[in-house]
N, CA, C and O atoms as CSV, one atom per row, in Angstrom:
chain,resi,resn,atom,element,x,y,z
A,1,MET,N,N,-7.071,17.637,26.114
A,1,MET,CA,C,-7.606,16.312,26.000
A,1,MET,C,C,-8.235,16.833,24.305
A,1,MET,O,O,-8.106,17.941,23.786
A,2,PRO,N,N,-8.756,15.898,23.877
A,2,PRO,CA,C,-9.936,15.868,22.327
A,2,PRO,C,C,-10.970,17.145,22.922
A,2,PRO,O,O,-11.402,17.302,24.064
A,3,ASP,N,N,-11.109,17.685,22.125
A,3,ASP,CA,C,-12.716,18.342,21.778
A,3,ASP,C,C,-13.411,17.919,21.115
A,3,ASP,O,O,-13.319,18.181,19.916
A,4,PRO,N,N,-14.689,16.848,21.728
A,4,PRO,CA,C,-15.588,16.032,21.204
A,4,PRO,C,C,-16.269,16.924,20.222
A,4,PRO,O,O,-16.708,16.548,19.136
A,5,GLU,N,N,-16.322,18.182,20.712
A,5,GLU,CA,C,-17.150,19.059,19.993
A,5,GLU,C,C,-16.176,19.698,18.470
A,5,GLU,O,O,-16.767,20.354,17.612
A,6,ASP,N,N,-14.949,19.437,18.373
A,6,ASP,CA,C,-14.563,20.072,17.181
A,6,ASP,C,C,-13.244,19.331,17.200
A,6,ASP,O,O,-12.156,19.898,17.301
A,7,PRO,N,N,-13.493,17.447,17.048
A,7,PRO,CA,C,-12.429,16.641,16.429
A,7,PRO,C,C,-11.655,17.012,15.282
A,7,PRO,O,O,-12.260,17.601,14.386
A,8,ARG,N,N,-10.574,16.807,15.154
A,8,ARG,CA,C,-9.040,16.921,14.035
A,8,ARG,C,C,-9.780,15.978,13.308
A,8,ARG,O,O,-10.145,14.835,13.585
A,9,PRO,N,N,-9.958,16.839,12.116
A,9,PRO,CA,C,-10.284,16.312,10.676
A,9,PRO,C,C,-9.196,14.929,10.586
A,9,PRO,O,O,-8.194,14.526,11.177
A,10,GLU,N,N,-10.303,14.395,9.176
A,10,GLU,CA,C,-9.941,13.144,9.310
A,10,GLU,C,C,-9.206,13.000,7.879
A,10,GLU,O,O,-9.547,13.946,7.169
A,11,PRO,N,N,-8.429,12.246,7.308
A,11,PRO,CA,C,-7.849,12.403,5.671
A,11,PRO,C,C,-8.574,11.784,4.651
A,11,PRO,O,O,-8.093,10.718,4.268
A,12,PRO,N,N,-9.593,12.157,4.110
A,12,PRO,CA,C,-10.331,10.795,3.095
A,12,PRO,C,C,-9.520,9.950,2.499
A,12,PRO,O,O,-8.382,9.989,2.031
A,13,ALA,N,N,-10.571,8.988,2.650
A,13,ALA,CA,C,-9.789,7.265,1.686
A,13,ALA,C,C,-9.028,7.961,0.294
A,13,ALA,O,O,-9.021,9.025,-0.325
A,14,ALA,N,N,-8.343,6.484,0.248
A,14,ALA,CA,C,-7.369,6.940,-0.778
A,14,ALA,C,C,-7.495,5.876,-1.440
A,14,ALA,O,O,-7.439,4.763,-0.917
A,15,PRO,N,N,-7.772,6.179,-3.278
A,15,PRO,CA,C,-8.808,5.570,-4.285
A,15,PRO,C,C,-8.148,3.799,-4.277
A,15,PRO,O,O,-7.174,3.563,-4.991
A,16,LYS,N,N,-8.553,3.061,-3.726
A,16,LYS,CA,C,-8.328,0.732,-4.288
A,16,LYS,C,C,-7.639,1.123,-5.392
A,16,LYS,O,O,-7.834,2.249,-5.851
A,17,PRO,N,N,-6.719,0.234,-5.984
A,17,PRO,CA,C,-6.464,-0.191,-7.238
A,17,PRO,C,C,-7.646,-1.003,-8.171
A,17,PRO,O,O,-8.289,-2.053,-8.152
A,18,GLY,N,N,-7.507,-0.016,-8.837
A,18,GLY,CA,C,-8.594,-0.202,-10.028
A,18,GLY,C,C,-9.999,0.630,-9.649
A,18,GLY,O,O,-11.089,0.362,-10.153
A,19,ASP,N,N,-9.825,1.427,-8.910
A,19,ASP,CA,C,-11.136,2.020,-8.493
A,19,ASP,C,C,-11.023,3.370,-9.638
A,19,ASP,O,O,-11.953,4.174,-9.717
A,20,CYS,N,N,-9.588,3.520,-10.626
A,20,CYS,CA,C,-9.450,4.556,-11.801
A,20,CYS,C,C,-9.318,3.687,-12.886
A,20,CYS,O,O,-8.250,3.133,-13.146
A,21,CYS,N,N,-10.681,3.487,-13.752
A,21,CYS,CA,C,-10.781,3.102,-15.322
A,21,CYS,C,C,-9.244,3.029,-15.795
A,21,CYS,O,O,-8.766,1.947,-16.137
A,22,GLY,N,N,-8.460,4.254,-15.805
A,22,GLY,CA,C,-7.378,4.742,-17.273
A,22,GLY,C,C,-7.845,4.815,-18.600
A,22,GLY,O,O,-7.349,4.502,-19.682
A,23,SER,N,N,-9.141,5.406,-18.183
A,23,SER,CA,C,-9.131,6.549,-19.131
A,23,SER,C,C,-9.438,7.957,-19.831
A,23,SER,O,O,-9.946,8.242,-20.916
A,24,GLY,N,N,-8.963,8.669,-18.850
A,24,GLY,CA,C,-8.913,10.263,-18.511
A,24,GLY,C,C,-10.133,11.130,-18.114
A,24,GLY,O,O,-10.230,12.356,-18.165
A,25,CYS,N,N,-11.153,10.100,-17.655
A,25,CYS,CA,C,-12.577,11.031,-17.104
A,25,CYS,C,C,-11.966,11.990,-16.690
A,25,CYS,O,O,-10.857,12.037,-16.157
A,26,VAL,N,N,-12.794,12.905,-16.966
A,26,VAL,CA,C,-12.876,14.247,-16.497
A,26,VAL,C,C,-12.480,14.381,-15.099
A,26,VAL,O,O,-11.598,14.858,-14.386
A,27,HIS,N,N,-13.520,13.751,-15.066
A,27,HIS,CA,C,-13.976,13.201,-12.937
A,27,HIS,C,C,-13.078,12.513,-12.680
A,27,HIS,O,O,-13.625,11.461,-12.347
A,28,CYS,N,N,-11.133,12.262,-12.537
A,28,CYS,CA,C,-11.068,10.842,-12.508
A,28,CYS,C,C,-11.038,10.872,-10.988
A,28,CYS,O,O,-11.165,11.936,-10.383
A,29,VAL,N,N,-10.817,9.344,-10.177
A,29,VAL,CA,C,-10.938,9.313,-8.159
A,29,VAL,C,C,-10.120,9.998,-8.368
A,29,VAL,O,O,-10.384,11.005,-7.711
A,30,TYR,N,N,-8.178,10.322,-9.488
A,30,TYR,CA,C,-7.337,10.788,-8.395
A,30,TYR,C,C,-7.446,12.010,-8.438
A,30,TYR,O,O,-6.768,12.656,-7.639
A,31,ASP,N,N,-8.324,12.716,-9.374
A,31,ASP,CA,C,-8.703,14.016,-9.376
A,31,ASP,C,C,-9.263,14.447,-8.258
A,31,ASP,O,O,-8.717,15.335,-7.603
A,32,LEU,N,N,-10.657,13.773,-7.803
A,32,LEU,CA,C,-11.596,13.828,-6.815
A,32,LEU,C,C,-10.082,13.640,-5.461
A,32,LEU,O,O,-9.240,14.538,-5.472
A,33,TYR,N,N,-9.969,12.848,-4.765
A,33,TYR,CA,C,-9.171,12.486,-4.551
A,33,TYR,C,C,-8.144,13.556,-3.814
A,33,TYR,O,O,-7.933,13.854,-2.638
A,34,GLU,N,N,-7.608,13.990,-5.100
A,34,GLU,CA,C,-6.876,15.055,-4.860
A,34,GLU,C,C,-7.564,16.560,-4.005
A,34,GLU,O,O,-7.039,17.380,-3.252
A,35,GLU,N,N,-8.747,16.436,-4.470
A,35,GLU,CA,C,-8.638,18.130,-4.113
A,35,GLU,C,C,-9.871,17.988,-3.167
A,35,GLU,O,O,-10.576,18.925,-2.793
A,36,ALA,N,N,-10.077,16.205,-2.721
A,36,ALA,CA,C,-9.822,16.101,-1.078
A,36,ALA,C,C,-8.886,16.108,-0.149
A,36,ALA,O,O,-8.931,16.461,1.029
A,37,MET,N,N,-7.764,15.549,-1.001
A,37,MET,CA,C,-6.854,15.910,0.089
A,37,MET,C,C,-6.542,17.409,0.589
A,37,MET,O,O,-6.044,17.538,1.708
A,38,GLU,N,N,-6.836,18.643,-0.258
A,38,GLU,CA,C,-6.439,19.811,-0.235
A,38,GLU,C,C,-7.662,20.801,0.714
A,38,GLU,O,O,-7.592,21.872,1.317
A,39,ARG,N,N,-8.847,19.712,0.441
A,39,ARG,CA,C,-9.612,20.422,1.442
A,39,ARG,C,C,-9.284,19.420,2.585
A,39,ARG,O,O,-9.966,19.322,3.606
A,40,TYR,N,N,-8.703,19.036,2.443
A,40,TYR,CA,C,-8.558,17.786,4.532
A,40,TYR,C,C,-7.024,18.966,4.918
A,40,TYR,O,O,-7.083,19.589,5.978
A,41,ARG,N,N,-5.953,19.136,4.137
A,41,ARG,CA,C,-4.934,19.723,4.788
A,41,ARG,C,C,-5.813,21.411,5.422
A,41,ARG,O,O,-5.477,21.823,6.532
A,42,GLU,N,N,-6.624,22.022,4.794
A,42,GLU,CA,C,-6.475,22.950,4.985
A,42,GLU,C,C,-7.340,23.269,5.777
A,42,GLU,O,O,-7.318,24.325,6.409
A,43,ALA,N,N,-8.606,22.032,5.893
A,43,ALA,CA,C,-8.817,21.549,7.274
A,43,ALA,C,C,-8.090,21.080,8.402
A,43,ALA,O,O,-8.428,21.512,9.504
A,44,LEU,N,N,-7.080,20.211,8.313
A,44,LEU,CA,C,-6.591,20.391,9.710
A,44,LEU,C,C,-5.780,21.396,10.163
A,44,LEU,O,O,-5.659,21.768,11.331
A,45,ALA,N,N,-4.740,22.197,8.323
A,45,ALA,CA,C,-3.616,24.016,9.947
A,45,ALA,C,C,-5.177,24.750,10.305
A,45,ALA,O,O,-5.034,25.633,11.151
A,46,ALA,N,N,-6.449,24.599,9.905
A,46,ALA,CA,C,-7.250,25.084,10.193
A,46,ALA,C,C,-7.273,25.221,11.939
A,46,ALA,O,O,-7.018,26.177,12.671
A,47,TRP,N,N,-7.810,23.435,12.309
A,47,TRP,CA,C,-8.027,22.387,13.493
A,47,TRP,C,C,-6.883,23.015,14.444
A,47,TRP,O,O,-7.110,23.704,15.438
A,48,GLU,N,N,-5.348,22.574,13.853
A,48,GLU,CA,C,-4.492,23.009,14.531
A,48,GLU,C,C,-4.069,24.039,14.727
A,48,GLU,O,O,-3.162,23.913,15.549
A,49,ALA,N,N,-4.302,25.900,14.200
A,49,ALA,CA,C,-4.140,26.647,14.210
A,49,ALA,C,C,-5.222,26.986,15.813
A,49,ALA,O,O,-5.142,27.598,16.878
A,50,ARG,N,N,-5.925,26.341,15.248
A,50,ARG,CA,C,-7.481,26.313,16.626
A,50,ARG,C,C,-7.129,25.737,18.119
A,50,ARG,O,O,-7.805,26.009,19.112
A,51,HIS,N,N,-6.022,24.940,18.125
A,51,HIS,CA,C,-5.482,23.938,19.220
A,51,HIS,C,C,-4.283,24.970,19.221
A,51,HIS,O,O,-3.756,24.832,20.326
A,52,GLY,N,N,-3.745,25.736,18.656
A,52,GLY,CA,C,-2.345,26.019,19.449
A,52,GLY,C,C,-1.446,24.502,18.434
A,52,GLY,O,O,-1.010,24.175,19.538
A,53,GLN,N,N,-1.018,23.723,17.732
A,53,GLN,CA,C,-0.298,22.785,17.405
A,53,GLN,C,C,0.433,23.077,15.992
A,53,GLN,O,O,0.027,23.167,14.833
A,54,GLN,N,N,1.502,23.168,16.520
A,54,GLN,CA,C,2.139,23.115,15.231
A,54,GLN,C,C,2.291,22.076,13.477
A,54,GLN,O,O,2.797,20.962,13.345
A,55,ARG,N,N,1.679,22.921,12.421
A,55,ARG,CA,C,1.331,21.792,10.885
A,55,ARG,C,C,2.115,20.845,11.226
A,55,ARG,O,O,2.720,21.027,12.282
A,56,SER,N,N,2.291,19.946,10.706
A,56,SER,CA,C,3.064,18.606,10.680
A,56,SER,C,C,3.591,18.949,8.822
A,56,SER,O,O,2.838,19.232,7.890
A,57,PRO,N,N,4.827,18.818,8.801
A,57,PRO,CA,C,5.812,19.358,7.527
A,57,PRO,C,C,4.638,18.850,6.133
A,57,PRO,O,O,4.947,19.055,4.960
């Protein structure tokens, strides 16, 4: 049974088509998304370790 005090992390929402302006911004929405995905993967791995689950490939 899931622990309401320690919910499974949710992945960030992916950028939608048209969110990137294509001008090479320093902080492109795709770069920010990749950074958020890395934080999500780390949080998910930690959550799975706490809950004794194998990490998905």
